[in-house]
C-alpha positions in Angstrom: 1.8 -5.7 -15.5 0.0 -5.5 -12.2 -3.2 -3.6 -12.8 -4.4 -3.9 -9.2 -2.3 -0.9 -8.2 -4.4 1.1 -10.6 -7.7 0.1 -9.0 -8.7 3.6 -8.1 -8.0 4.9 -11.6 -9.8 2.0 -13.2 -12.9 2.7 -11.0 -12.9 6.3 -12.1 -12.6 5.3 -15.8 -15.7 3.1 -15.5 -17.6 6.2 -16.3 -16.7 5.6 -20.0 -18.2 2.1 -20.3 -21.2 3.2 -18.2 -22.0 6.2 -20.4 -21.5 4.2 -23.6 -23.7 1.4 -22.3 -26.5 3.8 -21.3 -26.3 5.5 -24.7 -26.4 2.1 -26.5 -29.4 0.9 -24.6 -31.3 4.2 -24.8 -30.8 4.2 -28.6 -33.4 1.4 -28.7 -36.1 3.9 -27.6 -35.0 6.9 -29.7 -36.7 7.2 -33.1 -34.5 6.2 -36.1 -33.2 8.9 -38.5 -34.0 8.7 -42.2 -31.2 9.8 -44.5 -31.0 9.9 -48.3 -28.1 8.1 -49.7 -26.9 6.6 -53.0 -25.4 3.1 -53.6 -21.8 3.7 -54.6 -20.5 0.1 -54.8 -21.3 -3.5 -53.8 -18.9 -6.4 -53.0 -19.0 -10.0 -52.0 -16.4 -11.7 -49.8 -16.1 -15.4 -49.2 -14.4 -16.9 -46.2 -14.5 -20.5 -45.2 -15.4 -19.9 -41.6 -18.1 -17.3 -42.1 -19.3 -17.9 -45.6 -20.2 -15.1 -48.0 -20.6 -11.5 -46.7 -22.4 -9.0 -48.8 -21.2 -5.4 -48.3 -22.9 -2.3 -49.8 -21.2 1.0 -49.7 -23.2 4.2 -49.8 -21.8 7.7 -50.0 -21.3 8.2 -46.2 -22.0 4.8 -44.7 -21.5 1.2 -45.4 -22.9 -2.0 -44.0 -23.3 -5.7 -44.5 -26.6 -7.2 -45.6 -28.4 -10.4 -46.5 -28.2 -11.7 -50.0 -31.8 -10.6 -50.7 -31.0 -7.0 -49.9 -27.7 -7.2 -51.7 -29.3 -8.4 -55.0 -32.2 -5.9 -54.7 -29.9 -2.9 -54.6 -28.3 -1.5 -57.7 -25.3 0.9 -58.0 -26.0 4.6 -58.5 -29.7 4.4 -57.3 -30.9 6.7 -54.6 -32.4 5.1 -51.4 -33.6 6.2 -48.0 -31.8 4.6 -45.1 -33.4 4.3 -41.7 -30.4 4.4 -39.3 -30.1 4.3 -35.6 -29.2 7.8 -34.2 -26.1 6.9 -32.1 -24.4 3.9 -33.7 -25.5 4.6 -37.3 -26.6 1.1 -37.9 -28.9 0.6 -40.9 -32.3 -0.8 -39.8 -34.0 -0.7 -43.2 -33.7 0.5 -46.7 -36.5 2.3 -48.5 -36.2 2.0 -52.3 -37.5 4.6 -54.8 -40.7 2.6 -55.4 -41.5 2.5 -51.7 -40.4 -1.1 -51.0 -38.9 -1.4 -47.5 -36.1 -3.9 -47.1 -35.4 -4.8 -43.4 -31.8 -5.4 -42.4 -32.2 -8.7 -40.6 -28.6 -9.2 -39.6 -27.9 -9.7 -35.9 -25.5 -6.7 -35.6 -28.0 -4.8 -33.5 -28.2 -7.6 -30.9 -24.5 -7.7 -30.6 -24.3 -4.0 -30.0 -27.0 -4.3 -27.3 -25.0 -7.1 -25.8 -21.9 -4.9 -25.6 -24.1 -2.2 -24.1 -25.1 -4.5 -21.2 -21.5 -5.6 -20.8 -20.4 -1.9 -20.6 -23.1 -1.3 -17.9 -21.8 -4.2 -15.9 -18.3 -2.6 -16.0 -19.9 0.3 -14.2 -20.6 -2.0 -11.2 -16.9 -1.8 -10.3 -17.5 1.7 -9.1 -19.3 0.2 -6.1 -16.6 -2.3 -5.2 -14.9 -1.4 -2.0 -11.1 -1.8 -1.7 -8.7 -2.8 -4.5 -9.7 -4.9 -7.4 -8.3 -8.4 -7.8 -5.9 -9.1 -10.6 -8.5 -10.8 -12.9 -11.2 -8.1 -12.1 -8.7 -5.3 -13.0 -7.8 -7.0 -16.2 -11.4 -7.5 -17.3 -12.3 -4.0 -16.3 -9.3 -2.6 -18.3 -10.4 -4.5 -21.4 -14.0 -3.3 -20.9 -12.8 0.3 -20.6 -10.6 0.0 -23.7 -13.3 -1.6 -25.8 -15.9 1.0 -24.6 -13.4 3.8 -25.4 -13.0 2.5 -28.9 -16.8 2.3 -29.2 -17.1 5.9 -27.9 -14.6 7.1 -30.5 -16.6 5.3 -33.2 -19.8 6.9 -32.0 -18.3 10.4 -32.0 -16.5 10.2 -35.3 -18.8 8.1 -37.4 
């Protein structure tokens, strides 16, 4: 498929990754929300490539944590979660006794990396003329990934 003939459309669609990128990076400066949740279930999964992942499911949200947080949480206990307002990433968990457990996984860095990449997709708006084949392909992939991220933000 020759995407270069869709250069004009791809340039217009760069508004999607640009807006998602701005929202992602602005999220760093917005105060986090604190929501009350309850631990529903916990699970461990082992894979040779990645090792063991520790997943904790709450009523309305789930996330992967370090082993220390995983072992500190018990099923059916109420906790307060400090979550980011846009992507709903858990920053910390506040237990009933006031202990704060920081989520030290690198998910947030990866999300900010995607935000920068999405902003860079917006630079295509300023390119004069048609996009080259490789540029059009990279831009189409960026638009697709950012659209999926936008849907995740809207319906999470």
